[in-house]
N, C-alpha and C positions, 0 to 999 in steps of 0.2 A: 768783500760781503757783495752777495750778491742782488741785483738791484730787487728781485722776489722777495728774498728776507728783509733786506733794507725798509721795504713798503710796509712790510707784514709787521715788524721790530714798531714802524710808527704807527699802525695804526692802534697797536697794541700799547704803545705806551699810551699815546693819546685816552685811550676807553678807561686803562685804569687809573689814568691822574683824574679822567670828569668824577670818577667816584670817590676817590682818595682824599683830593685836595679840597680845601676850602673855596669857594667861589672857583669851582667846578667848572659851572656852565661856560662861565665866560673864555676861560682858559681852554678847554675845547674848542672851543668856536674857533680863538685866535691861531691854536695851534693845528686845526683840519684846515684851514683858509693858508696858514705856509706851507704842510705837504703836498697840499692838492696844488697850490697855485704856484709856488718856487717862483717868482716874477723877478727876473731881470732887468735892471737898468742900463747897463753898458754891451755895447755893439757883439756881435756876433763876430770873432774872432777879429775886431778890429773893422769890421765891414759898416760903414755909417747910411746906405740906404743907394738905391738907387740912383737919385740926382737930390742933390739938395732943395731945389725948388718942386719937385713933387712933395713936399713935407707941409701939411696944412693942420690948424688945432681945430676942433670941436667942441664948443662948451657941451657942458652934461650938467642940467638939471639947473638950480638957480644958489649952488654953493660956490659958483666960481671956479669948480673945475673943469677942466679941459682934458679929450683924449687926442694924443699924435696918430695922425693919419699919413700916407700915402695917396695921393692923387693920382691916376696912371693916365689919362684916356685916352680913348683908340682913335688913329690917325682916319679911318673910317667913319665918314657918315651915316649915323643910326645905328652903330655897334652897341649889341646887347651891354651893361652894366652890373658887375659882381661886387656882392661886398664879401671881402674876406675876413674869415675870424679865425685866427689861431689858436695853437694849443697852450698849453704849462707850458713853464718855463723860459723857453725862450721867447723876445720880442719878433718884432716886424723883419728886424735883419736874419734873424736865424732863419725865415719864410722866404726869403729873395728870392731862391730858384724857383721855388715850388709856385708863388707869386707870376715868375717871370715867365712859368708854363702857362697859367692861363688867360696870361697878356696876350700868347702866342697864339691861346686859341681863339681871339677874336675879341676879349671882352675889354672893354674900360672897368680896370679894377680899383677900388677903395678901399683900403687894406688898412685896422687900426690897430692900435694896442691900447688894452683895458688899461683903466688907471691901476697905477702901480709898477704897471712895465713899462719900458725904454723910456720915451720923450713925455708921456702922460703923466698925470698929475696923481699924486696920492702916492704912497708906500705898498698896500697891501692889499688886494681886489677883493669882492665876497662874491656868491653868486649872483644877487641882487644886482651888484656894482655892475656887474657883465651885462647882464638883460638892459640895463640901463645906459649903458655905454652902445651899445647892439643897436637900442632904439632912438639915439641919436644920431650915431653911424648912416643909419636908413633912410632916415629923414634927410639928413647932409647927402645922401648917393641919388635923391628922388627932387633934391635940388640943383644937383650937380649936373645930373642927364634926365631931365625933366621928359622929353621923347624916348627914351629907349627903353626897353624890357628890363626887367630887374630880377637878381638874381644872388642866390645866398648861397658862398660858400663854406663851408667848417671844417676843423681838421681836430681830432682826436678831440678834447675838451671841447675848443670851437663848435665843433658839429652838436654838443647840446645845446651852445649859446644860440646856435641858430635854427634849431630845433623850435625853442621857444619864441624866437623874432617870427619864423614862419607859419608857426600856429594861428589859424585864423586869419591871415592876415591875405586878402582879394588880393592885395600889390604886389605877389612876389610872381612870379613868373615860373622859378623854376629853382630847385633847394639840392644840390650837393652834397654829401658827406661822406669824408673818407676818417677810417680809423676810429669811430664811433664807439663810443660805450654806451650801454644800456640805462644805466643809473652809477650815481657814485656808489649807493649802496651795496648790486652787485660786483662794480669793482672792488668795494672793501672787502667783501666776502672771498672776491678772488684770490686775495693775498694773505689774508686770515683764516684764524680760525674759526669754524662754522658756531661755534658754541659761544662767542663774543655776544655781547647784549648792543651789537652797531646800532639798530634802529634807535634804541633809547638815546642815544648822543649825537648822533648824524644831523648836522647842520646845514651842511653844502648838499645837497639831494641829486640836484641835476638830473631829474629821472625823466630821459627821454624816453624810454618806454611809453608812462603811461601817457606821454604828450603828443608824439607820434600820429597817433588816427587822427589829430583833430589839423595836421597838415594839410591842406587842400592842391597847394601844388605840386606837379610834378617832380619826383623825387629818386636820383641817383644815388645809391649806395656802392661805396668802393672800399673795399677792404683786401690788406695783404695776408697769405696763406699763412705766411710765417710770422704775422706780426706775435710778438711776445710779450707786449706790454697788454694791447684791450685785444682779446681772444676774437676770432674773427668769427666766432657766433655770436656778438652780441650784436653784429650787422646783420646776418641770415633775421636775429628776433627781432630786429626794426621792423627789416624788411619785411618780414611775416603781419607785422602787428601794421604797418599802415596801411589804409583804403583809400588812397588815391593812384593813381597811375605811377608805377615804379619800375626801377630796374634794379638789380644787383651783379655788380660786375665784383669780381675776385681773380685778385692779382695772384697769379700761381710764384711762392718762394717769394714775393716781397713783405719785405718787412713791417714796422709800423709807422717812418720816416720817410722811407726813402723810393716810394714809388715815383715820385716828381725828376728824380732823375734816375730813374733806371732805365732799358733800354722796353720796359713795357708800357711805358707812357704813351704810346700810339694807340693800344687799347684804351685808354681814359679819352683820348684825343676823340678816335673815332666815336667811344661812345657819347662824348658829350653833345657831339654834333647829330648825329643819329636820335637821341631821345629827345632833344629837346628842339631837334629839327633846325637847328643855326646852321648858317652858311659854312663853307669850311675858308678861312682867312690865313694863309700861309700854313707854315706844319711846324706844330708845339711839339713835336718829336725829336727835330733837328736843334734845338734853340739853346 
């Protein structure tokens, strides 16, 4: 079964279940979260992390929950600090190559797993939980690097979390969104039939298109032209709706997740340094 057909079947099943089953509302919420997040606890291909001593734990709220994070400070004094927010399914261990690239760009990096992922508390995240986790991590980043300029990076679903965190937040020096969708509603319609009543049952909305105008920080949009999961037109729509200083970088031939280890990352490196006016430290394209 192809990925598109699988997602289409899952969304259709959710909608039918919401209408047909007793207690359908709670069932549809739980199943949506399963389909959207697909959280993984295990390490990606047995890889446990850049360094065991990079792992820290960040409390979230008053429930006793914690999120696991990697804190990787730059050896360069005064380096900008970046909060890294990954997408669905794979935890931090699946983002190690991309994180390494952004470290090589000169950032200190705090990368987190949402609750339900990796070594974080819980089993199944929700939209609101990811927002809470990101806010807790943002506060921690400001403690860890109090004199740095603070940036946010989000990949795919992590981009939607990043937009929520960055909106109306004057402490954000810059926002980087890679392969980010406009909303979960738009993604659902991308993979289902147009006549399905998705708006009636969708609980996890992640509506970045509605929020992006609230972002005041300079924003760099990055998307591969061969992304078969999130259409590149979605970054174009987000870019058009943004009202701040902005740049759209389309990477020719790149897919949803391979920009970081493709030969095109030098274009990302140049764009990040030029757009945010950051000094060049090392060469991320060779790391």
